[in-house]
Every structure is written in structure tokens, then in C-alpha cells.
N, C-alpha and C positions, 0 to 999 in steps of 0.2 A: 617587596619580598616579605612573606609571612611564614613563620616557623612555629610549630607546636612542640618541637623536640630539640634538645641541645645535647649532643654526645658528651661534651665536657661536664655538663651538670650531671648527666647520668652516671659518670664515673667519679663523682664527688671530688672533682678537682677544685682546689681553692679558687674562688672567683677573682682574686687579684691577679691570677696568672693567665687569664683569658677573658675574651669578650663574649658574653652570652648572646646568642642570636635568637633565643626564644622570645617571640613577641606576640604570640597569639594564644588565647585561652579558650576561645569559643569553639564551636564544632567546625569540621572540615567544610561542610556545605556553606556555612556562613563565611568561611575564609574565601571560598571561591566567589561568592556574591560580592563581598567587600572589595576584593581585588578588581573585579570587572567594573564595578561602579567607579572606583578610583581611576581606572584606566580611561573610562568614558570622559570623566571630568578633566583629567590631565591632558587628554588629546586636544581638547579645545584650548586650554590654557597655554600649553607648550607649543602646539603646532597649528592652532587655529582651525582644527578639524572637528566636525561634529558627526559622530557615528549615528546613523539613523536606523540601523537594523541590527538585531541580535539573533543569532541562530542558537536554538536550544531545544531541549526535550519538553514533553508535555507537563512534567512534574517540576520543572525548574522554578526556583524562587528568585532567580536573577531578574527576570523581566519586571515583576512588581516592584522590586527594589530600585531598578533603573527609573521607572516612572516616578517613584516617590522621592528619590534622593538626588537625581540629576537636576540641577536647578535650571529653570527657564524653558528648556526644550525637552525635558524627559518625557512629557506626555506625547511627544511626536514620534518617539521611538517605536518601531514596529518589530514584531517577533515573527520569525520564520521557523516553523517546526522542522526538526532534523529527521529525515527518513531513517538515517542510521540508528538514532536513538529509539525511534518507534519500533523498528524491526528487532533491535536488540531486546527491548522490553517484551515484545511479542514472543520471541524465542525463549526468553527466561521464563515467561508465564507457562509456555507449553512444557518446558522441562520440569517445572515445578509441579504441573498437573500430573505428569507421568510419575514423578517420584512419590507423590502423595496417593496415587491410584495405580498400583502395580498391574491391575487388570488391563490397563491401556497399553501395556508393553506387548512386544511380540508381533508376529505377522498379522497384518490387517489393522494394526493399531498405530499409536504415535511412536513409530520407530524413528531413529535418527534421520533416515532418508526422508521420511514423511514430514518430519519437523522442518528440514531444510526446504522441502517443497512448499510447505505452507508459508514459510517466511519469504521465499522467492515470489510466490503468488501475491503476497501482500505488498512487497516492494514494487512489483510490476504494476499493480493497481495504483499505488501512490504516484508512480512516475507518469502513468497514462492520464490519470484524472487531474494531475497538476497542470496539464496543458489545456484543460477545458476553459474556454473564455468566460463562461458563466460560472462564477465561483460557487454560487448556491447549488447549481446543478452538479458541479464537480464534486462537492461535498456529499450530496445525496447519492450519486453514483458510487463514490468511494465507500460510503457506509454500506451500501448494498453488496459491493464486491467483497469487502472484508468479512461481512456477516456470512456470505455464501462461500467464502474461501474453503472451509472444510468439505462442503459438499462437492465443490469443483475438484479438489485434490483427491478425494476418495472415489471419483468417477461418476457422480450424480450431477448432470449438467442441465437439469430441468429449469433451474432458476438463474442460470448464468446469462450475463449480458452478451449478445452476439459480438460486440466490439471488444470484449475481453476474452472470450473463449471460442476457439476454433470449432469445437464440437457444436456449440450453440449456433454459430454462424452457418455451419454446413446444414444444420437442421432447418434454419430459417430459409436458406436458399432452396432447399428441397421442397419446402412448403409453398414457396412462391413460384417454383418451376417444377410441377409434378411431372414425372416421367410419362411419356405417351405409351399407353398400353394397347397393343394391337390385338384385336380379337382373332382368335384362331380360325383359320379358314376351314369350313366344313363343306364337303362335297354333297350337293343335293341335286340329283338329276332332274327331278320334276321342276324345281325352281329354274334351273338352267334352261330347260325346254320352254318354259313360260317366257323367259327373257328373250330367247331367240325368236319366238313367235311375235312378241311385241316389237322387236327390232325390224322384222320383215314387214309388219303391218305399217310401221312408220315409213319405211322406204317406199312401199306401194303408194301411200298417200302423197308422198312427195312427188312421185312420177306423174300422178294425176294433175 
């Protein structure tokens, strides 16, 4: 347990009348990192368990600290990026963009509904590409999906991947199976007469 604040100290209560629980002076982010590192080490000492995976966001300082401070097997720990953190950061960035650029507000811009749609598209892309067996290909496709997300959400599907976008998929199917266009039948008496004469000539030749 780490505490940066003590309510008794804040009230200037004489220290001999209580036990101060304030035991941390560094930043809150360092507090989180220190607690997780201690937990990884204690899990092995107390329960004989080695945690091999940590879930975190892209900017987390926890993972480097685990590699450096967990003795013996820290370098074997793997990090899994959290989709929730990614989408939360994406949404925050969009909201900041709107607050700093009022021109993006209103119909046809980054409305609250459009922001939710952009974040939902990003989450769907992450979920879908995480199932790709070829990790490098998955990362490449995910990068393309995220970069093209605004185009997709605003109705431009020219660069969408068919496996991500139904409009792009329908366009691909239409190109592979073009509709049969029947020529309009036009009445031509002279042509019909020629065909009848040819048919009679063929029948006569067969009788011979």
C-alpha cells in the first residue's frame, strides 16, 4: 500500500496521537509502476508464480521497469496492448482536436456521434486484425484501417479493405460479377426476311 496523503497530517493533529500512513513522495505514475513491480516479485516469492504477461497502454512506463527490475526472468515478460486504453486515448485526442478547432464542430464535422463512430471503427479494426495469424500482416492491415478510419466514417469507401467495409466488399463483388446487360430488341423487317430465306434454303439443302 502506497499513500501520498494523510488526512491526520493535513489537519495538523499531533503525530503522537496517530500513525501516519503517508509513505510515498514520488509521482502517481511512479507509484503504480513500483506497486506492479513489487507484485510481480512477491508473486514468485510467496506463491511460486511467475507472471509472464502484462496488459497496459502504449505510453505505460510499467513494462520497461518490469524488464529492468524483476530479477532473473524480467526479460521474458511480454506486453499486451490494451484496446480499451488505445480507444480511450483516440477519443481524447479527437475531443481535444474539436476543442482546439471550433470549425470542426457542427453537422458534417466531429460531432459526438461521429466521434463515437470513429472510436467504434477503430475498436472493430483492432478486434478483427488481432485474429490475423500473420502478425506483420495484421499490423500492416490495422495501420491501414486506422489511417483510413475517418474516410470510412465520413462515407468515402474508395480505400477501404473489403474485409473491413461492407460497401467496399459490395463494390468488389460487383466488379467480379458485372450485371448482364441485355440489348434492346429492335424490329427490322428486312433482316427478319433474310433470316427466313436463309432458313428455307437450309431446309431445302437438307431434303436433297
